[in-house]
N, C-alpha and C positions, 0 to 999 in steps of 0.2 A: 504494500500500500504506500502511496506517495502523494504528496501535495504538489501538484504541478500547476503553477500560475499560468494563465493564458498570455499569449504574446501581446506586447504593448502595441497600441496604434501608432502609425507614423505621425510625425509632428503636425502635418497639415490636417490629417483626419482627427487628431486629438483636439485641435482648435475648433473644428466643426462640432465634435462631440460635446465640447464645453458649452458651445452656443445652444446646441439642441437640448442638453440637460437643463439649462436655464429656462428654455421655452417650456419644457415638460413641467418643471417646478412652478412656472407661472400658471400653467393650466391646472396643476394640482392645487395651487393656492386659490385660484378662482373658483374651482369646483367645490372646495371645502368651506370657503368663507362666504360665498354668495348665498344669501338666504339664511344666514346663521341665526336670524331672529324669528324663524318660521314659528307660527302658532301663537306667539306672544300677543297679548298678555295672558293667554290661557296656557295650561300646562298639560299636554296630552301624553307624556311619557312618565309612567309611575316611578321608575328608578331615578330619573332626572329630577322629578318633583321631590322625592325623599331626600336626595342629596342637597338640593337647593334649600329645602326647609331646615336641614341640619346646619348649613352655612348661615342662614338667616338667624339661627339661634346662637351662633358662636359669639363669644365676647371674652375680653380679658378678665372680666369680673367672675365668669364661671370657669376660668382657667382653660378656655378653649375646649371644653368638653362638648362634643357634638351630640351626645346622647343618641347616637345612631351608629350601629356597629355591624351592619350587614356588609359594609365595605371598610377599607382602611381609611385613615384620616388624611393621607397625603393629598389626594385631589381636592378634599374639602379645604385644607389649609392653603393649598396653592391658589385656589379661586378666592378664598377669603382675603388673603393678603394682597392679591392682585386688585381686588375691588377696593380695599382700603387705600392702596397707593393711588388708584384712579380717583378716589374721592378727595384726595389731598390737592388735586389740581385746583387752582384758584377759580377757574370758571365753572367748576362742577358744584352744584348746590346740594346734591345728595350727601347726607352725613351718616346715614345708616344703610346697611346692605339689604335691599329688597329681594324678594323671591326672584323677580325678573332679572335683576342685576346679577344675582348668584347664578342663574341659569345661563346668562350671557357669558360669564367668565368660565363656567364649566365647559360650555361649547367652544369658547375661544381656545382653551388649552387642548380640547379634543381635536379641533381643526388644525392647530399648529403641530401637534404630534402627528397628525395625518400627513401633513406636508413633509415633515422631517422623515417619516417612514418611507416616503417615496424616494427621498435622497439616499436613505440607507439601503433600499432595494438596489439602487444603482451602484453604490459602493460595493456591496456584497457580490453583486453579479459580475463586476469587473474582476473579481478574484476567481470566478468560476467559468465564465464564458468570454469569448473574445470578440474582437471587431466591434460592430455596432449592436450586438445582442444585449449588452447591459442597458442600452437606451430603450430597447424593446421591452425589457422587464420593467424599467421605470415607467414607461408610457402605459403599460398594462395596469400597473399599480395605481397610477394617477387617475385612470379612468374606471377603476373598479367600482361598481355600484355599491357593494357592501362596505368598502372603505369610505366612500363618499357619505354613505348613510351614517356610519359610526362617527365620522367627523362632525356631523350635524346633531348628534346626541350628546348632551352634557353628562355622559356616564364614563365608565372606566375603560371601555373596549379599545378606543383609539390610543390611549396612553399605554395600555398593556401591550398592544401590538408594537408600538415604538420601543418599549423596554425589551421585548423579546428579540427584536431585530438587533438592538444595540448590544445585547448580551452575546448574540451570535457573532457580531462584528468583533467584539473583544476576544471571543474564543478563537477567532481567526488570527488575531494579533498574537495571542499567547502561543498558538500553533507555530507561527512564524518565528517568534522570539520569546523564550520563557522568561519574561520580565515580571518582577513583582508589581510594577506600576500598573500593568494591565489587569492583574488580579485585583488590585486595589480599585481601579475604575469599574471593573465588572461587579465587584462586591457592592459598590455604591448603587449601581443600577439595579442589582438584584434586591437590595434592601428597600429601595424606593418602590420597586414593583410589588414586593410583599406589603409595603405600606399602602399600596393602592388596593390590592385584593389578595387575600391569603392564598387563593388558588394559584397564584403565581409561583408557588413552590414547584410547579411543573417546569418553570423557566430555568430550573437548575440543570436541565438536560444537557445543554451545550457545554457548559463548563465542567459538569460532572462527568460526562462521557469522555471529554478530552483528557481530564485528569486521570480517569481509569486507563485510557490508552497509554498515557505516559508512565503510570505506575506499573502496568503490566510489562511495558517495554523495559523499564529499569530492572524489574525482577528477572525477566528473560535474559537480559544481558549481564545480570549480576552487578549492576552499578548501584551499590548500596547508598553511596552519598547522594546520588541523583534521586534515588527512591525517597530518602529522607527529605530532600528538598521539595519533591512533589507533594508529599504528605503535608509538609509544613505550609507550602503555598495554599493548598486546598483548605486547610484549617484556618489559615489567615483570612482567606476569602469568606468562609462561613462566619467567622467572628465579626469581621467588619460589616458584613451584610446584616447580621443581627443587630449591630449598633445602629446602623442607618434605618433599619426597619423600625426600631423602637423610637428613634428620634422623629421619624416621619409619621409614626402612628403610635404615640405614647399610650393612648388609652387602651390599647390591646393588653398592656400590662396593668395600667392603673385601674381599669374596670374589667379585670380579667374574667371574673365570674359572669358578668353580664355579657361580655363578648363571647365567652365560651357557650353560654346559653343560646344566644342568637345564632352563632355559627353552627351549633349542633342542630338547631331547628332547620336552618337553611340546608344543611347537609342531608337531613332526613327528607326534606322536600325534594332536593335534587336527586336523591337515590330512589324516590318513590315510596319510601316507608311511611310518609305521612301524605295521604291523598288530599289535595286541595283543588278547588274548582278551576284554577287557572293553569293546571297541568294536564287537563283531560286529553288534550290533543296528542299526548305521548302514550296513551294507553294502546297496547297492542302495536307498538312500533318496533322495527328491527334496528338494533344498533348499527352504526356505520351506513347501512343502506338508507336510513332516513335522511342522514346528512347529505348523502350523495344524490338523493332525489329532491329533497325539500329545501336545502340550504345553498349548497355550492353553485348549482346551475344559475340561481337567481342572483346571489351575492357577487358572483364573479362574471356572469355572462357565459353563455354556452361555449364560446370558442376558447376563452381562457381556462374554463373548467376542463374541457376535453384535452387541450394541449398540456395543461398542468398535470392532469392525470396520466397522460402518455409519458411525460417526463419522469414522473414518479416510478412508473412501471419500467421504463427504459433503464433508469439508474438501478432499480432493484434487480433487473436482469443482469446488468453489468457486475453488480456487487456479488450476486449469487455465482456467476461464472468465475469471478476472481476467487471466491471462497472455496469453491469446489476444485479449483486448479485446472479446470478443463480449458479455460482461456485465461489469458493474462492481460486484461484491459488495464489501462491506467486509471486507478481509483483516486480521485481528488479527495484528500482528507477533509478539506473545507466543505465540500459538497456533502461528504459523509456526515459531518457534524450537523449540517442543515437538515439532512434527510432523517437522521435519528431524532433530532429535536422535534421535527414535524410528526413523526410516528408516535413518539411518546405522548405528545399533546393530543393528537387526533384520536388515538385509541382510548386514552383515559376518558376524554370528554364524550366520545361516542357511546361508551357503555354506561353512562349515567342515564337514569330514567328521563330526566329533563334534558331536552335537546334543543334549547333555544338557539337562535341564530347567533346571539352575542357570545355564547360559549365557544364558538368556532372563529369569531372575528379576529383574534390575535394571529391566526395563521392564514388569513385571506391573502396577505401579500406574498406568502411563500409560493402560491400558485403562479404568480407572475415570474418568479425566478425559475420554477420548474418548466414553465412554458417556454421561456427564452432558451433554457438548456436543451429542451427537446427540439426546438426549431433550429438551433445551431447544429445539433447532431444529425438531424434528418437532412438538412440542406447541404451538409458536408458529404453525406453519402449519396444523396440524389440531387445532383447539380441543377437539373431543370427547375427544381422547386424554388431555387433562390429568386427567380424572376417573379414568383407569386407571393413572396414574403410581405411586400408592402401592402398588397391587397388583404392578406390575412390579418395583418396587424391593424389595418384601418377598420376592418369589420369587427375586430375584437374590441375596439374602443367605442363603438356605437352605443352599446348598452349603458355605459357610463354617462354619455352625453344625454341620452333619453332620460335616464334616471334623475339626473341633476335638475331636470325641468320641474320636478316636484317643488323645489325650493325657490324657483323663480316665479311661481304662481301663487295666487291666494290660497291659503290653506283650504283643503277640501271641505272641512266642516264649516268654514265661513261661507264658502260658495253654496253649500247645501242649506245653510241657515238663511241666506238671502233668498234662495228659491222658496223655502218654506214661508218666509215672510210675505212674499209676493203671491203665493198660490194657495196657501192654506188659511182659512178664515181664523181670525183671532178667537180664542175661547174653545177651539176644537179639542175634542178628547183624543188623546194619543196613547197608544200602547207601544212602549219602547223596551229596551233591554238593559239589565244591569251589567256590571263588569267593566264599564268604561270610566276612565279617570274623570272625564267631564262629558255630560250628556248633551246631545244636540236637542234644540237649536242653541247656538251660542252667538250672541250679537255684540257688536261694538256699542258703546254707550249711547250713541245717537239713536239707535233703534228703540231703546226703552222709552224715549220721549214720545214716541208715536202711539203709546198705549196698546202695543201689541202684546198679548199675553197667551202663552201656551204652556201647559204644565203636563208634560209627558209622564206617564206612569213607568218608572224604571223597574220593570218586572224581573224578578229573580228566577230566570229559567234554570239556573243551576240546581235549584231545590225542587223542581217540578216533579221529578221521579222519586223524590225522597219523602215528601210530606203531602198527604192527601189534601190538606187545607189549601196548599198552594195551587193545586189543580183546580179546586173550586174557585179560587180567586181569579185564575186565568179565564175560566168560563164566564164569569161576571164581567171581567175586563173586556173580553171579546164582544160581549153583548153591548157594552156601553161605548166602546171606542169608535171614533170616526175614521181614524188613520192608524196605521202601524208603521213604525220606523224600525228598520234593521240597520243599525249604525256601522256594522262591520261583519266580516265572515267569522268572527271569533266563536260564536255559539253554534250557528247552524252547520258550519263545515265540520266541526268536531263531533257533534252529536248525531248527525245523519250517518256518520261512518260507524257509530256504535249503537245501532238500533236495539240490540238485545239488552244492552246495559241501561240505555236511556230511552225506552220505547215512547214515552209520552212526549218528550222533547223532540225526538226525531219525527214523530207523527205530526206535531204542531207545524214544523217547517214544511213537511211534505204537503199538508193541507193548505198552508199559506201559499206556497209556490205554485200549487196546482189550481188555485183560485177557489177551492171548495169551501174556504172560510167565508167567502163572500167579499173578499178584499182583492182588488186588482192593482198590479204595479203601475203607478203613474209616473214614476221618475227613478232613474238610476244615475247617481252622480259619482264619477270616478276619475282619478288620474292613475291609469295603469301604464306606466312607461315601459314595462317589460311584459312580454306576452305571457298570459296566464299567471301573473305574479300573485293572484289570490290563492293559487295552489301551493305557494311557498309556505314554509313554517310561519305561523300567524303573526309573530312579532315583526316580520319583515315588512308587513303592510299596515297593521292596525294602528301603529303610533303616528306615522306621518302621511300615509295615503290610503286610508280605508275606503272601500267602496260602500256607498250609502244607498240603501233602497227604501223607497217610500210607497206604501200601499194605501189605497182609499177604499172605504166600504161602499160597495155597489149593491149589495143585497143584504137585507136585514135578516139575521137569524137570532133566535132567543137562546137562552142558556141551555135548555134541554136539547135543542137541535144541535148545538155545538158538542154536547156530551155524546150524542149519538154518532156524530162524525168520528170522534175519538175511539168509540167502541168498535166501529166498523173498520 
């Protein structure tokens, strides 16, 4: 096994590459910062809202205790002190951190980390592929729908993706030169990653794997001093990482019992040991296959997904051939580190019961590198394909351009609310669904001055199959309602798939969509930038671009008639 760096570009091409990467970073910046205030002043992402509320409650008087321990404190403190510095500017009148301001700075750092991740993809790719292929990897990362979305959410995913790439970069530097300073830098990054989210323990993979390789090599060659150095370096890395973890997230220790309680609960939810309503979409799903069908094709776009998958399998074949000694291909140790890090993260997260898109977000950018790797290998072996590369790359970028349009337009819930205001009479009785952070309609303040009133019943369909009285409430609500709102695919898409477990809920949507309830669809409001993206894992669409369906009662049925429909 060897680490063979790719050939350097000629000076003329290097200057062109520098200009192109600047252009790619400009696009990455534009795609991540444009529309960064989407949805405000309303808060449609529950995790973002929880983090912003924690920042809003921070103060020096309470010793910066966030009283929120589902995540680490580092992103909270980062946004809190950023907002404090911003408020020191003489022309800024805000003296306290509002929820909206907290959300803005959470999104700001997500977007900035997203841009930095694109540059890291370029830097890492330069160590693994040659010529212009690092630019291809960077461009694919810049235009990745999932990475663009993560950058627009004031949550942890974009930061975590940046930290993971940075750790891999430092592992490359350690591989090139066994220097204590790189262990120190990587330990800081690992500590901050843990201070962002404790599941970043998986980010130990690149440094841990490289350290194991070096330790085994020292034992094999009987270099005992070198072995002692490697063990010392790794222990040094762990100790410094622990220090920075506790500095960046001190209440992990100061409120250890509460933190342990919260994390234990979150772990039980993630592993499916505690059933909760918002994880029903994962019932009867297949690990790994679910992510390959419901997450990666949408978050990456079909071309980057397929090319990345091909790159993964191609390298796996090369590695297997080398291991079995049947062939002796050149194995790039740097790429091996990337590959092992990817596998560790992917398979651990895949086999959790909960398979949210955000759980895979830190490795979205890896697919850009795998794609560039595969394109380089295949174009080297099949020369005519080189002439098609520009077209393939261009097509690969289109999903990102389409997806970013979400943030250039009025939020879909605002658009739906304006339609409701114009087309549904004030005072109408509406049956809607629970489980949304904010129910529609949502109006800017000027709408309230027009005396428009609508009070939808936020019905708890999650309990429909569990409590008989809830079914009775549904029958009465159907009888009284003039309209039905289906604000997203969250409930109907999950329960129609699980008819045996949730027969009443599945039956309700079957009757509604067939028109048998006496309601007819009069409007469907959507921004679906990617084909069939309602088929993706639900959190890919329900936070920033849900499809909203509105039904109007055209035929009156009484309570007993509705009950008969459910029985039949």
